[in-house]
C-alpha positions as CSV (number, residue, x, y, z in Angstrom):
1,M,66.2,32.3,92.4
2,F,64.3,35.1,94.0
3,S,65.8,34.0,97.6
4,W,69.1,34.7,96.1
5,L,68.1,38.1,94.9
6,A,67.1,38.8,98.4
7,R,70.5,37.7,99.8
8,I,72.1,40.3,97.4
9,V,69.9,43.1,98.6
10,S,70.5,42.1,102.3
11,A,74.1,41.9,101.8
12,C,74.5,45.3,100.0
13,L,72.2,47.2,102.6
14,R,74.0,46.1,105.8
15,P,75.7,49.0,107.4
16,V,79.2,49.6,106.2
17,R,80.7,50.2,109.6
18,R,80.1,46.6,110.4
19,Y,82.5,45.6,107.7
20,A,85.2,48.0,108.6
21,R,88.4,46.6,110.1
22,M,90.0,49.6,111.7
23,S,93.6,49.8,113.2
24,K,96.3,52.2,113.7
25,D,99.5,51.4,112.1
26,D,102.3,52.9,110.1
27,V,100.1,52.6,106.8
28,D,97.8,55.5,108.0
29,D,98.5,58.9,109.5
30,P,97.7,58.3,113.1
31,S,96.2,61.8,113.5
32,S,93.6,61.3,110.7
33,I,90.1,60.1,111.4
34,E,89.1,56.6,110.4
35,D,87.8,56.0,107.1
36,T,84.5,54.1,107.8
37,L,84.1,53.1,104.0
38,L,87.5,51.2,104.0
39,W,87.7,47.4,104.4
40,Y,91.1,45.5,104.5
41,K,93.1,42.4,105.2
42,D,96.5,43.6,105.6
43,L,98.5,40.4,105.1
44,E,97.3,36.8,104.5
45,K,99.1,33.6,103.3
46,H,98.5,31.8,100.2
47,S,100.3,28.5,98.7
48,C,103.4,30.2,97.3
49,G,103.6,33.6,99.2
50,E,101.4,36.2,100.8
51,F,98.5,38.6,99.8
52,S,97.2,41.8,101.0
53,Y,93.3,43.1,100.2
54,A,91.6,46.4,100.5
55,V,88.3,47.8,99.2
56,V,86.8,51.3,99.8
57,Q,83.1,52.1,99.0
58,A,82.1,55.3,97.1
59,N,78.5,54.5,95.9
60,E,75.5,54.4,98.0
61,I,75.3,50.7,97.5
62,I,78.8,49.3,96.7
63,E,79.2,47.8,93.2
64,D,82.7,46.3,93.6
65,H,82.6,42.8,94.8
66,S,85.6,40.4,95.0
67,Q,87.0,37.3,96.3
68,V,90.2,35.6,97.1
69,E,90.3,31.7,97.3
70,T,93.5,30.0,98.8
71,G,94.2,26.2,98.4
72,S,97.0,23.9,99.2
73,D,98.3,24.2,95.6
74,A,96.6,27.2,93.8
75,M,95.1,30.6,94.4
76,F,92.2,32.4,92.7
77,I,91.7,36.2,92.7
78,G,88.5,37.9,91.3
79,V,87.7,41.4,91.1
80,Y,84.1,42.3,89.8
81,D,83.4,46.0,89.1
82,G,79.5,46.3,88.7
83,H,77.7,49.1,86.9
84,G,73.9,49.8,87.1
85,G,73.7,47.9,90.4
86,P,75.4,45.3,92.5
87,E,73.6,42.2,91.3
88,A,75.9,41.2,88.5
89,S,79.1,41.6,90.5
90,L,77.6,39.7,93.3
91,F,76.4,37.0,90.9
92,I,79.8,36.5,89.6
93,S,81.4,36.2,93.2
94,E,78.7,33.5,94.1
95,H,79.2,31.5,91.0
96,L,82.5,32.0,88.8
97,F,84.9,30.2,91.2
98,H,82.4,27.2,91.5
99,H,82.2,26.9,87.8
100,L,85.9,27.0,87.4
101,M,86.3,24.2,90.0
102,R,83.7,22.0,88.4
103,I,85.3,22.3,85.1
104,A,88.7,22.0,86.3
105,R,88.0,18.8,88.4
106,D,86.2,17.4,85.2
107,N,89.5,17.8,83.3
108,G,91.9,17.4,86.0
109,T,93.9,20.7,85.2
110,I,93.6,24.5,84.9
111,S,94.1,26.1,81.3
112,E,93.2,29.2,79.3
113,D,90.1,27.2,78.0
114,I,88.8,26.0,81.3
115,L,89.0,29.7,82.7
116,R,87.3,30.8,79.4
117,G,84.5,28.1,80.0
118,A,83.9,29.3,83.7
119,V,83.4,32.8,82.5
120,S,81.0,31.7,79.8
121,A,79.0,29.4,82.2
122,T,78.9,32.5,84.6
123,E,77.5,34.7,81.7
124,D,74.9,32.1,80.9
125,G,73.7,31.7,84.5
126,F,73.2,35.5,85.0
127,L,71.5,35.9,81.5
128,T,69.1,33.1,82.8
129,F,68.7,35.0,86.1
130,V,67.8,38.1,84.1
131,R,65.3,36.3,81.9
132,R,63.4,35.0,85.1
133,T,63.2,38.4,86.8
134,Y,62.6,40.4,83.5
135,G,59.0,40.6,83.9
136,I,58.9,42.0,87.3
137,K,62.1,44.0,87.2
138,P,63.1,44.9,83.8
139,L,66.1,47.0,84.7
140,M,67.8,43.9,85.6
141,A,68.6,43.9,81.8
142,A,70.7,47.0,82.3
143,I,72.9,45.7,85.2
144,G,76.3,44.4,84.4
145,S,79.7,43.8,85.6
146,C,83.5,43.9,84.6
147,C,85.2,40.8,85.5
148,L,88.9,40.2,86.1
149,A,90.0,36.7,87.4
150,G,93.3,35.1,87.9
151,V,94.6,31.7,88.9
152,I,98.0,30.7,90.0
153,W,98.4,26.8,89.7
154,K,101.8,24.9,89.2
155,G,103.8,28.1,88.9
156,T,101.6,29.5,86.2
157,L,99.5,32.4,86.2
158,Y,96.2,32.4,84.1
159,V,94.2,35.6,83.8
160,A,90.9,36.4,82.2
161,N,89.5,39.8,81.8
162,L,86.0,41.5,80.8
163,G,86.0,45.4,80.9
164,D,88.3,47.8,82.4
165,S,90.0,46.5,85.5
166,R,93.6,45.6,85.2
167,A,96.2,43.0,86.3
168,V,99.8,44.2,86.5
169,I,103.0,42.3,87.4
170,G,106.0,43.9,89.0
171,S,109.4,42.3,87.8
172,V,112.9,43.3,88.8
173,D,115.3,44.1,85.9
174,R,119.0,43.4,85.8
175,S,119.7,46.6,87.6
176,N,117.3,45.5,90.4
177,K,114.8,48.2,89.5
178,I,111.1,47.3,89.6
179,V,109.3,47.2,86.2
180,A,105.5,47.2,85.7
181,E,104.0,45.2,83.0
182,Q,100.3,45.2,82.2
183,L,99.0,41.6,81.7
184,T,95.5,42.6,80.6
185,R,93.8,44.5,77.6
186,E,91.2,46.9,78.5
187,H,87.8,46.7,76.8
188,N,86.9,50.4,77.1
189,A,85.7,52.7,74.3
190,S,88.3,55.4,75.5
191,K,90.9,53.2,73.7
192,E,91.3,53.8,70.0
193,E,91.8,50.1,69.4
194,V,88.5,49.2,71.0
195,R,86.7,51.8,68.9
196,R,88.3,50.4,65.8
197,E,87.2,46.9,66.7
198,L,83.6,47.9,67.3
199,R,83.5,49.8,63.9
200,S,84.7,46.8,62.0
201,L,82.3,44.6,63.7
202,H,79.3,46.8,63.1
203,P,80.1,48.7,59.8
204,E,76.4,49.4,59.3
205,D,76.0,51.2,62.5
206,S,77.3,54.9,62.5
207,Q,76.3,55.1,66.2
208,I,78.1,52.2,67.6
209,V,80.5,54.5,69.2
210,V,79.8,58.2,69.9
211,M,81.4,61.0,72.0
212,K,78.9,61.9,74.8
213,H,79.6,64.3,77.6
214,G,83.3,64.3,76.7
215,T,83.4,60.4,76.9
216,W,83.5,57.9,74.2
217,R,80.6,55.7,74.8
218,I,79.1,52.4,73.0
219,K,75.7,53.4,71.5
220,G,76.1,56.6,73.7
221,I,75.4,54.7,76.9
222,I,78.3,52.5,78.2
223,Q,82.1,52.7,78.2
224,V,83.0,49.0,78.4
225,S,82.7,46.7,75.3
226,R,82.8,43.4,77.1
227,S,81.0,42.4,80.3
228,I,79.0,39.8,82.3
229,G,75.3,41.0,82.0
230,D,74.2,44.1,80.3
231,A,71.5,41.8,78.5
232,Y,69.9,44.7,76.7
233,L,72.9,45.2,74.8
234,K,73.2,41.5,73.9
235,R,69.8,40.2,73.1
236,P,66.7,42.0,71.5
237,E,64.5,40.0,73.9
238,F,65.8,42.3,76.7
239,S,65.4,45.7,75.1
240,L,64.0,48.3,77.3
241,D,61.2,50.8,76.2
242,P,61.1,54.5,76.3
243,S,60.0,54.7,80.0
244,F,63.7,53.8,80.7
245,P,65.3,56.6,78.7
246,R,68.8,56.0,79.9
247,F,68.8,52.6,78.4
248,H,66.4,52.8,75.6
249,L,67.8,52.2,72.2
250,P,65.7,53.8,69.3
251,D,66.5,50.9,67.1
252,P,66.5,47.4,68.2
253,I,69.9,45.7,68.2
254,R,70.3,43.1,65.4
255,R,73.0,41.3,67.0
256,P,75.2,41.7,70.2
257,V,76.6,45.2,70.9
258,L,78.6,43.8,73.9
259,T,80.2,40.5,74.4
260,A,81.2,38.3,77.4
261,D,84.2,36.9,75.4
262,P,87.2,37.6,77.8
263,S,90.8,38.3,76.8
264,I,92.9,35.5,78.3
265,C,96.5,35.3,78.9
266,S,98.8,32.8,80.7
267,R,102.5,33.2,82.1
268,V,105.0,31.0,83.7
269,L,106.1,32.8,86.7
270,Q,109.7,33.5,86.6
271,P,112.2,34.3,89.6
272,N,112.2,38.1,88.8
273,D,108.5,38.1,88.9
274,K,107.9,39.5,92.4
275,F,104.1,40.4,92.6
276,L,100.9,40.9,91.1
277,I,98.4,43.8,91.4
278,F,94.8,43.1,90.6
279,A,92.5,46.2,90.9
280,S,89.3,47.7,89.5
281,D,89.5,50.8,87.3
282,G,89.1,53.2,90.3
283,L,92.8,52.6,91.2
284,W,94.1,53.1,87.8
285,E,92.2,56.4,87.3
286,H,94.6,57.9,89.9
287,L,97.6,55.8,89.7
288,T,99.9,54.5,86.7
289,N,101.1,50.8,86.5
290,Q,104.6,52.1,87.3
291,E,103.6,54.3,90.3
292,A,101.7,51.4,91.7
293,A,104.5,49.0,91.3
294,E,107.0,51.2,93.0
295,I,104.8,51.9,95.9
296,V,104.5,48.2,96.4
297,H,108.2,47.5,95.8
298,N,109.5,50.2,98.2
299,N,107.1,49.5,101.3
300,P,106.5,46.9,103.7
301,R,104.2,43.9,102.7
302,T,101.8,44.4,105.4
303,G,98.9,46.8,104.5
304,I,100.3,47.4,101.1
305,A,96.8,47.1,99.4
306,R,95.6,49.6,101.8
307,R,98.6,51.9,101.2
308,L,97.8,51.8,97.4
309,L,94.1,52.7,98.1
310,K,95.4,55.5,100.2
311,A,97.6,56.9,97.4
312,A,94.8,56.9,95.0
313,L,92.5,58.6,97.4
314,N,95.2,61.2,98.2
315,E,95.4,61.9,94.5
316,A,91.5,62.0,94.1
317,A,91.5,64.5,96.9
318,R,94.2,66.5,95.5
319,K,92.4,67.0,92.0
320,R,89.6,68.3,93.9
321,E,91.7,70.6,96.0
322,M,91.1,68.8,99.1
323,R,93.1,66.7,101.6
324,Y,92.3,63.0,102.2
325,K,91.3,63.4,105.8
326,D,88.6,65.7,104.4
327,L,87.5,63.2,101.8
328,Q,87.1,60.7,104.5
329,K,84.3,62.9,106.0
330,V,82.3,62.5,102.8
331,E,79.4,60.1,103.0
332,R,79.0,57.1,100.5
333,G,76.8,58.1,97.5
334,I,78.3,61.7,97.5
335,R,81.7,60.3,97.7
336,R,81.2,58.9,94.3
337,F,81.7,62.3,92.8
338,F,85.2,62.0,94.0
339,H,86.2,58.6,93.4
340,D,84.9,55.2,92.3
341,D,84.6,52.0,94.3
342,I,87.9,50.6,94.4
343,T,89.1,47.1,95.1
344,V,93.0,46.2,95.4
345,V,94.7,42.8,95.9
346,V,98.4,42.5,95.8
347,V,99.8,39.0,95.6
348,F,103.5,38.4,96.5
349,I,105.3,35.5,94.8
350,D,107.9,33.6,96.9
351,H,109.3,31.4,94.4
352,E,111.2,29.0,97.1
353,M,107.6,28.2,98.0
354,V,106.3,27.1,94.6
355,G,105.4,23.5,94.1
356,K,106.3,22.6,97.9
357,N,102.7,22.2,99.1
358,I,103.3,24.2,102.1
359,A,100.4,24.0,104.6
360,V,98.4,27.3,104.4
361,P,94.7,28.0,105.4
362,E,92.3,27.0,102.7
363,L,90.1,30.0,102.9
364,S,87.4,31.9,100.8
365,I,87.4,35.7,101.4
366,R,84.8,38.0,100.2
367,G,86.0,41.5,100.1
368,F,84.0,44.2,101.9
369,I,81.1,41.8,102.8
370,D,83.9,40.3,105.0
371,T,82.9,36.6,105.0
372,V,85.7,34.2,105.6
373,R,84.9,30.6,105.3
374,A,86.6,27.3,104.3
375,S,87.5,27.0,100.5
376,N,87.2,23.6,98.9
377,F,90.0,24.5,96.4
378,K,91.4,21.3,94.9
379,V,91.7,21.0,91.2
380,V,92.3,17.2,91.2
381,R,90.4,15.3,93.9
382,D,92.6,12.9,96.0
């Protein structure tokens, strides 16, 4: 377990320049400087189409981790937006997909319940890790991550979500215009429905959600109401004492304040469904669903995830009365004052390929860390 922690630290501290993949093309202004905090895969194949993938770092140590797994008859997309540190998001990237494959193979299928079971197993595993390290690193109890996971299998999309990352589908209407539809529910205290839900679950606690520094926060600390990790807000045994004032609760919790119960949806993909956008909340802070969908619909596939990132970063710079090329000069850590870590995966659906078992590379790609290896992605063993 401690060797696994060492791998996390090693991965997160490697120089970002080693991961950057820079090339001049029509996505970027040739006159601009290279953004050394940007990683991308401009266009790759999956079993029923193509995908584009990009990540930009803002924090001193990147807290967004992500993965794409391609198989002969399926695809998996995971976006994990960490907070408090990178350990939880990296743990999810190391374990969620493996739990999903184990449970799917035992059952011979993919379903909403199987995806839910994989999320639950990942949460249990991370809380076990927290328990083993709590004595020497108590702040591990304050580390957590949002979790957005999608699976395309046999023409059906399954999506699980914890936190405020977002999946959006782009479909064409009868007049051939693109329409963006949000597939996921956001678990963030900024949403009135989430505050109502929390108050109904905790009627005895007048401080379950409070406004602090202009933002609604749960217990005055955290915005997301569902996550992997954040053990100190789920189990009394992981409470933090006053020496950790940011995470100390004056009264111990009697029952979980946060949960790891994901919202799940499934959708049979239709011919008018053209693409999916999976992204951490850093993208949606600067672009609406419809704006993002129109960018994807109106531009070439190659480099489209990077183009979405650039649009968000241009908007982030504009809000601070800067230009993007000036923002590119800002170092990681300081850059967090301008925008968050952002992960974007755009998945194109080519319906003529669905169910045809077209040969594609079976790959496991980890965003930003830039590992590419074989993926053992088979729901049913031959």
